[in-house]
Steps between C-alpha positions, in 0.01 A plus 500: 500500500780731586673426168175576314471840668859577409432405141193726484690783658788460255255500207329809633826684540605397150173624354531825695850557365382429146214747536735768629744441213213507252373830648847655490550380141168647395581833666843511327342419163243778543779747587703399193193529271412840648856629452517373144167669425626832640823474298306435177270797543624835361621734772334843503723781375644727766330836494663674791833686462799276565756765598559872536791743527498831687700807389632330192709629208512298178718575198408363155802438274507536124632219274834687473543480877429868565227607748175588324278621786444444872178460700480564872213517747374449851381145446506241218263200513516198269176337373569140395167461310611722211867559599432874543626751764309765696703800604415765759638853434699410188782722374643430157817653351622440146873437493565455127759762407397490135146618581361810672473434876151446644375474858156369596314471832155374601307371800511140379602284205459153355783339303430210262623314193856450620531865598418621153175675610468735794150624591514819712190603696384806693684834505734401217772758419776475238776749458776541239736793559600730222785379279694663213273308259162519680288724721401402850205258513249446782204262498220453752226236490317239710625208284800435285627191317878504480681278245858547624664277239350724224521829697128556438221629725128461432173583671128498421426741788503880511855638499663836568825578316757774515748530216739787546278803547193331343221316674274229351202304631326206343364151549705211369870537423797326339847637567832367373781641715772387258358676195310766707185422297177591683141415405183610682179327386193698618381814686829673423550860597796703617710809486808513274776741594837546339812601684557879499756615246821653620497877482692644202815686588 
């Protein structure tokens, strides 16, 4: 009788161990299947900025190794979704010695397309000092698209311009700083003044 009880107890313990192993095996299999399912599903694209730099100064080089322009600002934030940059208080200086110098400031900017497009927003001001070949130039608008590789500025917003002693206003503009070609597209008005002639001796 005692041997029979021992046999039943042994069988019970064996069945209990088998059930425990089966339960653990099922749990492990479910975990593996769940992990494989998660790995096979497409991961959502990251929409939040992945890094930022405060008080930065970036210099863009030309293919010949010479500095072309530099961009500085209070804060630069990178957006991984479209590989663009948001800039607070941007300041842009052209550094190409073969082109008239130009300085631009704004409240904020967005840089995209591998730094080939710079969108300037809110209180945009551009200044080019007088040179032996060109009068001083000042621009004011609420939006400006800068194409630094082509030295071109464009806007579809109202713009105020000062060229030497003359002032122009209009909506929509295309300006090539290299060739000094200026186009205003609508609602154009202004005052044209020429420099006073030197008095005859």
